[in-house]
C-alpha positions as CSV (number, residue, x, y, z in Angstrom):
1,M,0.0,0.0,0.0
2,L,2.8,2.4,0.9
3,K,4.7,1.7,-2.3
4,N,1.5,2.2,-4.4
5,F,0.9,5.5,-2.7
6,F,4.3,6.9,-3.4
7,R,4.2,5.5,-7.0
8,R,1.0,7.4,-7.7
9,K,2.6,10.6,-6.3
10,K,5.7,10.1,-8.5
11,N,3.7,9.5,-11.7
12,D,1.6,12.5,-11.2
13,E,3.2,15.1,-13.5
14,N,1.5,18.0,-11.6
15,S,2.6,16.9,-8.2
16,V,5.5,18.4,-6.3
17,D,8.3,16.8,-4.4
18,I,6.9,14.2,-1.9
19,S,8.7,15.8,1.1
20,V,6.9,19.1,0.3
21,D,3.5,17.3,0.0
22,L,3.9,15.5,3.2
23,S,5.2,18.6,5.0
24,A,2.0,20.4,4.0
25,D,-0.1,17.4,5.1
26,Y,1.5,17.4,8.5
27,D,1.2,21.1,8.9
28,N,-2.5,20.7,8.5
29,L,-2.5,18.0,11.1
30,K,-1.5,20.4,14.0
31,L,-4.7,19.7,15.8
32,S,-5.4,22.0,18.8
33,Q,-7.4,20.5,21.6
34,S,-10.2,22.9,20.8
35,R,-10.6,21.6,17.3
36,I,-10.8,17.9,18.3
37,S,-14.4,16.9,18.8
38,S,-15.1,15.8,22.4
39,H,-17.3,12.9,21.3
40,I,-14.5,11.1,19.4
41,S,-13.7,8.0,21.5
42,L,-10.4,6.2,21.9
43,D,-10.0,2.7,20.4
44,F,-11.8,0.3,22.7
45,G,-10.0,-2.7,21.5
46,V,-6.5,-1.3,22.2
47,L,-7.6,0.1,25.6
48,F,-9.2,-3.1,26.7
49,V,-6.2,-5.3,25.7
50,V,-3.6,-3.0,27.3
51,M,-5.6,-2.6,30.5
52,S,-6.1,-6.4,30.7
53,L,-2.4,-7.0,30.2
54,L,-1.5,-4.3,32.8
55,L,-4.0,-5.8,35.3
56,L,-2.7,-9.4,34.7
57,G,0.9,-8.1,35.0
58,T,0.2,-6.4,38.3
59,V,-1.3,-9.6,39.8
60,M,1.5,-11.8,38.4
61,V,4.3,-9.5,39.5
62,Y,2.9,-9.6,43.1
63,S,2.5,-13.4,43.0
64,A,6.0,-13.9,41.5
65,S,7.8,-11.5,43.8
66,I,6.1,-12.0,47.2
67,S,8.5,-14.7,48.2
68,L,11.5,-12.5,47.6
69,S,10.9,-10.8,50.9
70,D,12.7,-13.6,52.7
71,A,15.7,-13.7,50.3
72,P,18.9,-12.4,51.9
73,K,19.7,-10.7,48.6
74,F,16.8,-8.2,48.8
75,H,15.7,-7.6,52.4
76,V,12.4,-6.2,51.4
77,T,8.7,-6.4,52.5
78,P,6.4,-8.8,50.6
79,D,4.7,-6.0,48.8
80,H,7.9,-4.1,47.9
81,F,8.0,-5.0,44.2
82,L,4.2,-4.6,43.9
83,I,4.4,-1.0,45.2
84,R,7.3,-0.1,42.9
85,H,5.5,-1.7,40.0
86,L,2.3,0.3,40.7
87,K,4.4,3.6,41.0
88,S,6.1,2.8,37.7
89,M,2.8,2.1,36.1
90,L,1.3,5.4,37.3
91,F,4.3,7.4,36.1
92,A,4.2,5.6,32.7
93,I,0.5,6.3,32.3
94,V,1.0,10.0,33.0
95,V,3.8,10.2,30.5
96,A,1.7,8.2,27.9
97,G,-1.1,10.7,28.4
98,F,1.4,13.6,27.7
99,V,2.6,11.8,24.6
100,F,-1.0,11.2,23.4
101,S,-1.7,15.0,23.7
102,I,0.9,15.9,21.1
103,P,0.0,15.7,17.4
104,M,1.9,13.3,15.2
105,S,3.0,16.2,13.1
106,I,5.1,17.5,16.0
107,W,6.6,14.0,16.6
108,N,7.5,13.9,13.0
109,K,9.4,17.2,13.2
110,V,11.2,16.4,16.4
111,A,12.1,12.8,15.5
112,P,15.7,13.6,14.4
113,Y,16.4,15.6,17.6
114,L,15.0,12.8,19.8
115,F,17.3,10.4,17.9
116,V,20.3,12.6,18.7
117,A,19.1,12.8,22.3
118,G,19.0,9.0,22.5
119,I,22.6,8.8,21.3
120,V,23.5,11.4,24.0
121,L,21.8,9.2,26.7
122,L,23.7,6.2,25.4
123,I,27.0,8.1,25.9
124,L,26.0,9.4,29.3
125,V,25.1,6.0,30.6
126,L,28.7,4.8,29.9
127,I,30.3,7.5,32.0
128,P,31.3,6.3,35.4
129,G,29.4,8.2,38.1
130,I,26.4,8.6,35.8
131,G,25.6,5.1,34.6
132,K,24.8,2.4,37.2
133,V,26.5,-1.0,36.9
134,V,24.4,-4.1,37.7
135,N,25.8,-7.6,37.1
136,G,28.6,-6.2,35.0
137,S,26.4,-4.1,32.7
138,R,26.2,-0.3,32.7
139,R,22.6,0.2,31.4
140,W,20.8,2.4,33.9
141,I,20.9,6.1,35.0
142,P,19.6,6.6,38.5
143,L,16.9,9.3,38.8
144,G,16.0,9.5,42.4
145,G,14.0,6.3,43.2
146,F,13.8,5.4,39.5
147,N,16.5,3.6,37.4
148,L,16.1,4.7,33.8
149,Q,17.2,2.0,31.3
150,V,18.4,4.1,28.4
151,T,17.9,1.6,25.7
152,E,14.1,1.5,26.3
153,L,13.9,5.2,25.4
154,V,16.2,4.6,22.5
155,K,13.7,2.1,21.1
156,V,11.1,5.0,21.0
157,A,13.6,7.4,19.4
158,V,14.7,4.8,16.8
159,L,11.0,4.1,15.9
160,L,10.3,7.8,15.4
161,Y,13.5,8.4,13.4
162,A,13.1,5.4,11.2
163,A,9.6,6.5,10.2
164,N,10.7,10.1,9.7
165,F,13.7,9.0,7.6
166,T,11.5,6.8,5.5
167,V,9.1,9.7,4.7
168,R,11.8,12.2,4.0
169,K,13.9,9.9,1.8
170,Q,11.1,8.0,0.1
171,Y,12.4,8.6,-3.4
172,Y,15.8,7.4,-2.4
173,M,14.9,4.2,-0.6
174,H,16.1,2.3,-3.6
175,S,19.5,4.0,-3.5
176,L,22.3,2.6,-1.5
177,K,24.1,5.9,-1.2
178,R,21.2,8.2,-0.3
179,G,18.8,5.7,1.0
180,L,20.2,2.8,3.1
181,S,23.7,4.1,3.8
182,P,22.8,7.2,6.0
183,M,20.4,5.1,8.1
184,T,22.9,2.3,8.4
185,I,25.6,4.7,9.7
186,A,23.2,6.1,12.3
187,L,22.3,2.6,13.4
188,M,25.9,1.5,13.6
189,I,26.6,4.3,16.0
190,V,23.7,3.2,18.2
191,A,24.8,-0.4,17.9
192,F,28.3,0.4,19.0
193,L,27.1,2.4,22.1
194,V,24.6,-0.3,23.1
195,M,27.2,-3.0,22.9
196,M,29.5,-1.0,25.1
197,E,27.0,-1.5,27.9
198,P,26.6,-4.3,26.8
199,D,22.9,-5.2,25.9
200,L,22.5,-7.6,23.0
201,G,18.8,-8.1,23.6
202,A,18.1,-4.3,23.3
203,L,20.3,-4.2,20.2
204,I,18.3,-6.9,18.5
205,M,15.1,-5.1,19.3
206,I,16.4,-1.8,17.9
207,M,17.5,-3.4,14.7
208,V,14.2,-5.3,14.3
209,I,12.2,-2.1,14.8
210,S,14.3,0.1,12.5
211,F,14.6,-2.3,9.6
212,G,11.0,-3.4,10.0
213,V,9.9,0.2,9.5
214,L,12.3,0.8,6.6
215,F,11.2,-2.3,4.8
216,L,7.5,-1.5,5.2
217,G,8.3,2.0,4.1
218,G,9.7,0.9,0.8
219,L,13.3,-0.1,1.3
220,N,14.7,-1.9,-1.7
221,K,14.1,-5.7,-1.2
222,K,17.7,-6.5,-2.4
223,F,19.1,-4.2,0.3
224,F,16.8,-5.7,2.9
225,L,17.7,-9.3,2.0
226,L,21.4,-8.4,2.0
227,T,21.2,-6.7,5.4
228,I,19.4,-9.5,7.2
229,P,22.2,-12.1,6.9
230,L,24.8,-9.4,7.6
231,V,23.1,-8.5,10.8
232,G,22.6,-12.2,11.6
233,L,26.3,-12.9,11.1
234,S,27.3,-9.9,13.2
235,V,25.1,-11.1,16.1
236,G,26.4,-14.6,15.7
237,A,29.9,-13.4,15.9
238,L,29.2,-11.4,19.0
239,I,27.7,-14.5,20.6
240,Y,30.5,-16.8,19.5
241,C,33.2,-14.4,20.7
242,S,31.6,-14.0,24.1
243,P,32.1,-17.1,26.3
244,W,29.1,-16.4,28.5
245,R,26.8,-15.8,25.5
246,W,28.1,-19.0,23.8
247,A,27.5,-20.9,27.1
248,R,23.9,-19.9,26.9
249,I,23.6,-21.2,23.4
250,V,25.1,-24.6,24.5
251,A,22.7,-24.7,27.5
252,Y,19.8,-23.8,25.2
253,L,20.5,-26.8,23.0
254,D,20.5,-29.2,25.9
255,P,19.5,-27.5,29.2
256,W,19.3,-30.8,31.1
257,S,22.9,-31.7,30.5
258,N,23.9,-28.7,32.6
259,A,20.8,-28.2,34.8
260,L,22.8,-26.9,37.7
261,G,24.9,-24.5,35.6
262,K,24.1,-22.5,32.5
263,G,20.9,-24.5,31.9
264,Y,19.6,-23.9,35.4
265,Q,17.2,-21.0,34.6
266,L,15.8,-22.6,31.4
267,S,15.4,-26.0,33.1
268,H,13.4,-24.6,36.0
269,S,11.3,-22.5,33.5
270,L,10.4,-25.7,31.7
271,I,9.6,-27.4,35.0
272,A,7.2,-24.5,35.8
273,F,5.4,-24.9,32.5
274,G,5.2,-28.7,33.1
275,R,3.7,-28.3,36.5
276,G,1.0,-26.0,35.2
277,E,-0.4,-28.5,32.8
278,V,-3.8,-27.3,31.4
279,T,-5.4,-25.1,34.1
280,G,-2.4,-24.5,36.4
281,V,-1.7,-25.2,40.1
282,G,-3.7,-22.1,41.2
283,L,-2.9,-18.4,41.6
284,G,-0.2,-17.9,44.2
285,D,0.7,-21.6,44.5
286,A,3.7,-21.8,42.2
287,I,6.8,-23.6,43.5
288,E,9.3,-22.3,41.1
289,K,9.0,-18.7,42.4
290,Q,10.2,-19.9,45.8
291,H,13.9,-19.0,44.9
292,Y,14.2,-21.7,42.3
293,L,13.6,-19.8,39.1
294,P,15.7,-16.6,38.8
295,E,14.1,-13.5,37.4
296,A,10.6,-15.0,37.9
297,H,9.0,-11.6,38.2
298,T,10.8,-10.0,35.2
299,D,12.1,-12.0,32.2
300,F,10.6,-15.3,33.1
301,I,7.2,-14.2,34.4
302,M,5.5,-16.2,31.6
303,A,6.8,-19.4,33.3
304,I,5.0,-18.4,36.5
305,I,1.9,-17.7,34.5
306,G,2.2,-21.1,32.9
307,E,2.6,-22.8,36.3
308,E,-0.2,-20.9,38.1
309,L,-2.7,-20.4,35.3
310,G,-1.6,-23.3,33.0
311,F,-2.0,-23.6,29.3
312,V,-5.2,-21.7,29.5
313,G,-3.5,-18.7,31.0
314,V,-0.7,-18.7,28.5
315,C,-3.1,-18.9,25.6
316,L,-5.1,-16.0,27.1
317,V,-2.0,-13.8,27.2
318,L,-1.0,-14.8,23.6
319,F,-4.6,-14.0,22.5
320,L,-4.5,-10.6,24.0
321,F,-1.2,-9.8,22.2
322,V,-2.6,-11.1,18.9
323,W,-5.6,-8.9,19.3
324,L,-3.5,-5.8,20.1
325,I,-1.3,-6.4,17.0
326,W,-4.4,-6.9,14.8
327,R,-5.8,-3.6,16.0
328,C,-2.4,-1.9,15.3
329,C,-2.5,-3.2,11.8
330,E,-6.0,-2.0,11.2
331,I,-5.2,1.5,12.6
332,S,-2.0,1.8,10.5
333,K,-3.9,0.7,7.3
334,K,-6.5,3.4,7.9
335,A,-3.8,6.1,8.5
336,I,-2.0,5.2,5.3
337,A,-5.3,5.2,3.4
338,L,-5.8,8.8,4.7
339,S,-2.2,9.7,3.4
340,Q,-0.8,9.9,7.0
341,I,2.3,8.0,6.1
342,F,4.4,8.9,9.1
343,S,1.6,7.9,11.4
344,G,1.0,4.7,9.6
345,L,4.6,3.7,9.8
346,I,4.8,4.5,13.5
347,V,1.9,2.2,14.3
348,Q,3.3,-0.5,12.1
349,G,6.6,-0.1,13.9
350,V,4.8,-0.5,17.3
351,A,3.1,-3.7,16.0
352,I,6.5,-5.1,15.0
353,W,8.0,-4.1,18.3
354,L,5.4,-5.6,20.6
355,A,4.9,-8.7,18.5
356,F,8.6,-9.5,18.3
357,Q,9.4,-8.8,21.9
358,A,6.4,-10.8,23.2
359,F,7.3,-13.7,20.8
360,F,11.0,-13.5,22.0
361,N,10.1,-13.5,25.7
362,V,7.7,-16.4,25.4
363,G,10.2,-18.3,23.2
364,V,13.0,-17.9,25.7
365,A,10.8,-18.9,28.7
366,S,9.5,-22.0,26.8
367,G,12.9,-23.1,25.5
368,L,12.1,-22.2,21.9
369,L,14.8,-19.6,21.8
370,P,18.2,-19.1,23.6
371,T,18.0,-17.4,26.9
372,K,18.3,-13.6,26.6
373,G,16.9,-10.9,28.8
374,L,13.8,-9.3,27.3
375,T,10.8,-8.4,29.3
376,L,7.2,-9.3,28.4
377,P,5.5,-6.0,27.4
378,F,3.0,-4.7,30.0
379,I,3.4,-7.7,32.2
380,S,6.9,-8.1,33.4
381,Y,8.2,-6.0,36.4
382,G,10.4,-3.1,35.2
383,G,9.7,0.6,35.1
384,S,11.6,1.6,32.0
385,A,10.2,-1.3,29.9
386,L,6.7,-0.4,31.1
387,L,7.3,3.3,30.2
388,S,8.4,2.6,26.7
389,S,5.6,0.1,26.0
390,L,2.9,2.6,27.2
391,I,4.5,5.4,25.1
392,A,4.2,3.1,22.1
393,V,0.6,2.5,22.9
394,A,0.0,6.3,23.2
395,F,1.3,6.7,19.6
396,V,-1.2,4.1,18.5
397,L,-4.1,5.8,20.2
398,R,-3.1,9.2,18.9
399,V,-2.9,8.0,15.3
400,D,-6.4,6.4,15.7
401,Y,-7.7,9.6,17.2
402,E,-6.4,11.7,14.3
403,N,-7.8,9.2,11.8
404,K,-11.2,9.7,13.3
405,V,-10.9,13.5,13.3
406,I,-9.9,13.5,9.6
407,L,-12.8,11.2,8.7
408,R,-15.2,13.5,10.6
409,G,-13.9,16.6,8.8
410,G,-12.0,17.9,11.9
411,V,-9.0,19.1,9.8
């Protein structure tokens, strides 16, 4: 659909440069609150799914973390992680509300500046005294009682910049010099800084989001097919050259051969799924969260869902994510049909982001994929991940809102 849209623009002899056309479109999309009809409602499907996932996540974070109160490592009260999770959720909802209030035309204009700001944050987090080191990785910037994981905000910045770049450079997306090369250089800078932390999982997500948006926006298929194996080989080399990452791959291939070593986490995750069977052992009755399964309330929370709620609970979570992705696809198609290309690309990027991260998290917990730390969106404990996910949803709701305003003649 995108390619046909731009092809029609190009073949129209009376049309002007696409960047000028789109700039005019987005100038018209500066919607003041007074011009947006109060009777236009938000997308019920997106709201229902996100609220359901947030509610389920809150319950499961409490269930998975309550036993950590008697662990010598933490020295916390039983509701410590629940309270922190609720505070992070409230903060993320407030920020998402602010993001929703800003027209997409503004986000389109500030996207390059936000991308530069993301690079600056990646540099700051590497500076001793500013970045916080946890388990050998320097990924967080302490902000009072909140630890900001920089790569989560970089995901948002990369999403915006990839869509902005695609719109600005649409006529050059088939050019290696003026199309792919500038974006590749920018992403290489980001990749270098992310791997200095290091955070391979975040790097994979950033690459998936950026190249997904570029491909949907019209990137030359030959370039895309060439880039995928190059990125894959680069990631493979990083894994092979890092003893601890390679050990994870070996453990993934046969976790039971080293169940007390590198395969410990995966083997206990599989035990949790096995104990849950069809309907689960019951909410709050999981055994694996009793100091057996590490990161039970974060990266491996799906294993606790599988143990306590069973196959039924896992299917419910997957169904909610499928529903959310479907709604994103519908909203993006409508935006593109209304010639809101930047908005459509943003929503498509969010769909790729949430779908891939959810798939990766569930795949790791179930043994389908090698162990790598990626949270389950909206459900896992973690303030920065929750913040970035709700910001992404705010973009989706904003685009849907503007679609309805355009259809009702609000512009």
